[in-house]
N, C-alpha and C positions, 0 to 999 in steps of 0.2 A: 502491499500498499503507501511505502511511503517514497517507490521510484513514482508510482504514480502521481503524487502529489508534487513533486518533483516537478515532473515532466508539466505539468497544468500549472505548477505558478511559472515557469519559464515560459509556455506558452504565452501564457498572461502579461508577463515583461513585455517579451518581443510585439503583442499586437496595441501594448499600452506606448513603447516604443515608436511603435508604427505613428498612433496617434500623435504625439508629438511631433514627430516631422511633420505630417499632414495639416495639422492642426483642425480635427475636425470630430468636431463636441458627441452627434451622430453614434459614431466608432467607438469613442469612448463609453458611451450609454449603453452600447450592446454590449460591450465588453463586461463594465460593471455589471447589466442584469444578468448575462452570463455565469458570473462567479458568486452571483447570488444565487442563482437557480440550481448552481452546483451544490453552494453549501445546503441548502436545503433538502436535497435531496440525501448528501451525506447525515446529517442528522434525521431524516428519516428515518435512512437506516439504522441507522445507531438505535432509533427509538423501538424498532422493529425487532432487533436482534435481542436474543435472551443473555442474562445474566450469567458469566462465569463465575461470579465469587462464590 
């Protein structure tokens, strides 16, 4: 899972760098919405998984 998280972070960093280069606010909004959707998906999966304690 760590590798997947690292890849997602690197991918988002690259997209933000492209935004800064182009100065297009719509692209940044799309990136932020995608990141938020991913965070909610991860939280949802965590809530559904059984506790191992």
